[in-house]
C-alpha positions in Angstrom: 99.5 104.4 128.6 96.5 106.5 129.5 94.5 103.5 130.5 97.4 102.0 132.4 97.6 105.2 134.5 93.9 105.1 135.1 94.1 101.4 136.1 96.8 102.1 138.6 94.8 105.1 139.9 91.7 102.9 140.3 93.7 100.3 142.2 95.0 102.9 144.6 91.6 104.5 145.3 89.2 101.5 146.0 90.5 98.0 146.8 92.0 96.0 144.0 89.1 93.7 143.5 89.3 90.0 144.4 86.3 88.0 143.5 84.3 86.3 146.2 83.7 82.6 145.8 81.6 82.1 149.0 78.9 84.4 150.4 78.0 84.7 154.0 74.5 84.7 155.4 74.7 88.4 156.5 75.8 89.4 152.9 72.9 87.4 151.3 70.4 88.9 153.8 71.6 92.4 153.1 71.5 92.0 149.3 68.1 90.3 149.4 66.7 93.1 151.4 68.1 95.7 149.0 66.8 93.9 145.9 63.3 93.6 147.4 63.3 97.3 148.1 64.2 97.8 144.4 61.3 95.5 143.3 63.7 92.8 142.3 62.7 89.9 144.6 64.9 86.8 144.3 64.8 83.6 146.2 67.8 82.8 148.4 69.0 80.2 145.9 68.6 82.5 142.9 70.2 85.4 144.8 73.2 83.3 145.7 73.7 82.2 142.1 73.2 85.8 140.8 75.8 87.2 143.1 78.3 84.5 142.5 77.8 84.7 138.8 78.6 88.4 139.1 81.9 87.4 140.7 82.6 85.0 137.9 82.0 87.9 135.4 84.3 90.1 137.5 87.0 87.5 137.3 86.5 87.0 133.6 86.7 90.7 133.1 90.2 90.6 134.6 91.3 88.0 132.0 89.4 89.1 128.9 88.4 92.8 129.3 90.7 94.4 131.9 89.9 98.0 130.7 86.3 97.4 131.9 87.6 97.2 135.5 88.4 100.9 135.3 85.4 102.3 133.4 82.7 101.2 131.1 83.0 104.1 128.6 85.8 106.5 127.8 83.3 109.4 128.0 81.7 108.2 131.3 82.6 108.2 135.0 85.0 105.5 136.2 83.8 102.5 138.1 84.9 103.8 141.5 82.5 106.7 141.1 79.6 104.4 140.5 80.7 102.0 143.2 80.5 104.9 145.8 77.0 105.7 144.7 75.9 102.1 144.9 77.5 101.8 148.3 75.7 104.9 149.7 72.4 103.3 148.7 73.3 100.0 150.2 74.7 101.3 153.5 71.9 103.8 154.1 69.3 101.1 153.3 70.9 98.7 155.7 71.6 101.3 158.4 69.0 104.1 158.3 70.8 106.0 161.1 73.6 106.7 158.6 71.2 109.0 156.7 71.8 111.6 159.4 75.5 112.0 158.6 76.0 115.7 157.5 77.5 116.6 154.1 80.4 118.9 154.8 81.2 122.0 152.6 84.8 121.7 151.4 86.8 124.8 150.6 88.1 124.7 147.1 91.8 125.6 147.0 91.6 127.4 143.6 89.6 130.2 142.1 88.2 129.8 138.5 91.2 131.4 136.8 93.8 129.3 138.8 91.9 126.0 138.1 91.6 126.8 134.4 95.3 127.8 134.2 96.4 124.7 136.1 94.5 122.2 133.9 95.1 124.1 130.6 93.3 123.3 127.4 91.2 120.2 127.3 92.9 117.6 125.1 91.2 117.2 121.7 91.2 113.4 122.0 90.2 113.4 125.6 93.4 111.7 126.8 95.9 113.1 129.2 99.6 112.8 128.9 101.5 110.8 131.6 103.4 114.0 132.5 100.1 115.8 133.2 98.7 113.0 135.5 102.0 112.7 137.3 102.1 116.5 138.0 98.5 116.5 139.1 99.1 113.5 141.4 101.3 115.8 143.5 98.5 118.3 144.0 96.3 117.3 147.0 92.7 118.6 146.9 91.5 116.8 150.0 93.5 115.5 153.0 90.9 113.1 154.5 90.5 111.0 152.4 93.5 112.1 150.4 92.3 113.0 147.0 94.7 114.3 144.4 93.8 116.4 141.3 94.9 113.4 139.2 92.6 111.0 140.9 89.7 113.4 140.8 89.9 114.3 137.2 90.6 110.8 136.0 87.4 109.6 137.7 85.1 112.1 135.9 83.0 111.9 132.8 84.2 113.7 129.7 81.6 116.4 130.3 82.8 117.0 133.9 86.4 117.0 132.8 85.7 119.6 130.2 83.9 121.8 132.8 86.8 121.6 135.2 89.1 122.7 132.4 86.8 125.7 132.1 87.4 126.6 135.7 84.1 125.3 137.2 85.0 125.6 140.9 81.4 124.9 141.9 81.6 121.5 140.3 85.0 120.9 141.9 83.5 121.8 145.3 80.6 119.4 144.9 82.9 116.5 143.8 85.2 117.1 146.9 82.1 117.2 149.1 81.0 113.9 147.7 84.4 112.3 148.5 84.4 113.7 152.0 80.9 112.5 152.6 81.7 109.0 151.4 84.7 108.9 153.8 82.6 110.0 156.7 79.8 107.5 155.8 82.1 104.5 155.5 83.9 105.4 158.7 80.6 105.5 160.6 79.4 102.3 158.9 82.5 100.3 159.7 81.6 99.4 163.3 78.0 98.7 162.3 79.2 96.4 159.5 81.5 94.6 161.9 78.7 94.0 164.4 76.6 92.5 161.6 79.4 90.3 160.2 80.0 92.4 157.2 83.0 94.3 155.8 83.2 97.3 153.5 85.7 95.7 151.2 83.5 92.7 150.5 80.4 94.8 150.0 82.3 97.0 147.5 83.3 93.8 145.6 79.6 92.8 145.5 78.7 96.2 144.3 81.3 96.1 141.6 80.1 92.7 140.4 76.6 94.1 140.1 77.9 97.1 138.2 79.8 95.1 135.7 77.2 92.4 135.1 75.4 94.1 132.2 78.5 95.1 130.2 80.2 91.8 130.7 77.1 89.8 129.7 77.1 91.9 126.5 80.8 91.5 126.0 80.4 87.7 126.2 77.4 87.6 123.9 74.7 86.7 126.4 73.0 90.1 126.1 72.8 92.3 122.9 75.4 95.0 122.8 74.4 98.6 122.0 74.1 99.6 118.4 74.7 96.0 117.3 78.4 96.1 118.2 80.4 93.0 118.9 83.3 92.7 121.3 86.7 91.4 120.1 85.8 88.3 122.2 82.6 87.7 120.1 84.4 88.6 116.9 86.8 85.7 117.6 84.0 83.3 118.2 82.4 84.5 115.0 85.6 84.1 113.0 85.9 80.4 114.2 82.5 79.5 112.6 83.3 77.3 109.6 81.6 76.8 106.3 80.7 73.4 107.5 78.9 74.9 110.5 76.9 77.2 108.2 76.0 74.2 106.0 74.7 72.3 109.0 72.8 75.3 110.2 71.2 75.7 106.8 70.0 72.1 106.7 68.5 72.4 110.2 66.8 75.7 109.5 66.0 75.5 105.8 62.4 76.5 106.3 63.6 79.8 107.9 65.1 80.7 104.5 61.8 80.3 102.6 60.7 83.5 100.9 58.0 84.7 98.4 59.6 84.4 95.0 56.7 85.3 92.8 53.2 86.8 93.1 50.3 87.4 90.8 49.7 91.1 91.3 48.3 94.4 90.2 49.1 97.9 91.1 47.3 101.1 90.3 48.5 104.6 90.7 46.4 107.8 91.2 47.1 111.5 91.2 44.9 112.1 94.3 44.2 110.3 97.5 40.4 110.6 96.9 40.7 108.7 93.6 42.8 106.0 95.3 40.2 105.8 98.2 37.4 105.4 95.7 39.2 102.6 93.9 40.0 100.9 97.2 36.4 100.9 98.2 35.3 99.6 94.8 37.9 96.8 94.9 36.7 95.7 98.3 33.0 95.7 97.4 33.5 93.8 94.1 37.0 92.7 93.1 40.3 94.4 92.1 39.9 93.5 88.5 36.3 94.7 88.3 37.4 98.0 89.9 40.3 98.2 87.5 37.9 98.0 84.5 35.4 100.3 86.0 38.1 103.0 86.7 39.5 102.5 83.2 42.9 102.1 84.6 45.7 99.7 83.8 47.9 97.4 85.9 51.2 99.0 86.4 52.9 95.6 86.5 51.5 94.6 83.1 53.0 95.2 79.7 49.6 95.9 78.0 46.3 97.2 79.0 44.7 93.9 79.8 42.8 93.9 83.1 44.5 90.8 84.5 46.9 90.0 87.3 50.5 89.8 86.3 53.2 87.5 87.6 56.0 89.5 89.2 59.2 89.0 91.1 61.0 91.3 93.5 63.2 92.4 90.5 60.3 94.0 88.6 61.2 97.3 86.9 58.7 99.1 89.2 60.8 98.3 92.2 58.9 100.5 94.7 55.5 99.0 93.7 57.0 95.5 93.7 58.4 96.0 97.2 54.9 97.2 98.3 53.4 94.1 96.7 55.7 91.6 98.4 55.2 93.3 101.8 51.4 93.2 101.5 49.1 90.4 102.6 48.0 88.1 99.7 44.2 88.3 99.0 43.9 91.7 100.6 43.7 95.1 98.8 46.1 97.6 100.4 44.8 100.9 101.6 46.1 103.8 99.5 49.8 104.4 100.0 51.7 107.5 99.2 54.4 106.9 96.6 57.9 108.6 96.8 56.8 110.8 93.9 53.8 112.1 95.7 51.1 110.0 93.9 49.0 107.3 95.5 49.0 103.6 94.9 46.8 100.6 95.6 48.2 97.1 95.3 46.6 93.6 95.3 48.4 90.2 95.3 47.5 86.5 95.3 49.0 83.1 94.5 52.4 83.5 96.1 55.0 81.1 95.0 57.9 80.3 97.3 61.6 79.6 96.9 64.6 79.1 99.2 67.6 81.3 99.5 70.6 79.2 98.3 73.0 77.9 100.8 75.8 80.1 99.6 73.7 83.3 99.6 74.7 86.3 101.7 71.3 86.1 103.5 72.0 82.6 104.7 75.6 83.4 105.6 74.6 86.5 107.6 71.7 84.8 109.5 73.7 81.7 110.2 76.7 83.7 111.5 74.4 85.8 113.8 72.6 82.8 115.2 75.7 80.5 115.5 77.7 83.3 117.2 75.0 83.5 119.9 74.8 79.7 120.2 78.6 79.3 120.6 78.9 82.3 122.9 76.2 80.8 125.2 77.9 77.4 125.2 81.3 79.0 125.9 79.8 81.1 128.7 78.3 78.1 130.4 81.5 76.1 130.0 83.6 79.0 131.5 81.1 79.4 134.4 81.2 75.7 135.1 85.0 75.6 135.1 85.1 78.7 137.5 82.8 76.9 139.9 84.9 73.8 139.8 88.1 75.7 140.2 86.9 77.6 143.3 84.7 74.8 144.8 81.5 76.9 144.2 78.3 75.0 144.7 75.0 76.5 143.4 
């Protein structure tokens, strides 16, 4: 219900977004100029594709990820807030005269105590009740443009909402000033836009497409998502990957699952770093086995005191030393490494023997699912984009 209210609020504030399927020359010229200023030069053809692809992503968001149309994060600002900021940059870049528009100082209708009392305690889960939003919708903070308390607080980040609940009237004043300034800016820009064959609504749609491009590309698996997360859309693609798909992947990429199975190795531990350094230098000058005899040490991997290399696997009882051995370069003595117990170790390996992870191993399954999910996501994306172009008669 909370997100439904926010969605309705978003639709009432800025236009309900209809994607653009054809771009005009003035729109392309304006966006190209803006991108060049931002050191993002694109040819006319690439720019046209980029902007129309943004509109495809915007249309796809309506179908598959409608919550993203309101805000990108439950703790962040809503999209309308970001759109206004993008539009200020775009309009003042295109029409420098707009930079002279003054920023009015709005009178806040509450003092700190009244604001705090009106909003009450900030909800523990960050979500407002429908009754609260309905009540605040009847409280007008600004007449032109009309901004209600419900609209204002719904658009803010969690941090700003919390500050408003604490009675931060200075923040409230700044937010209202920003709204009033944007209204004045767009009113002054309207005739300039019309003269240049542009409209505010279409530019706002272009801005929203640019804003939602990164999160939608992540949602659809074209870009990596933060913290390795996967959207429900991607999870469904992943769930549809069959055992047969994994088998085929394994056959095509079998060499990718090759690993060091066994090494001939020695490991020596020392109480001090100086002793370890001395052994390392001796092993480099002569050989590890000669250095082992000269230092009267024993190979930690061996079951006796014989100064020989010992065949080991990753499952050796000295797990930490084995891990160091398998991560080292064969034929090279490692520099002294501090052990978890505070001692020092030097390792040497050679004659690696290789094996392949079995097809039914978790390593194969995980890597295959990761790769195939990306492959299928890219294929699905390209197919959806092509269908959208055909449906709307878009030519790139």
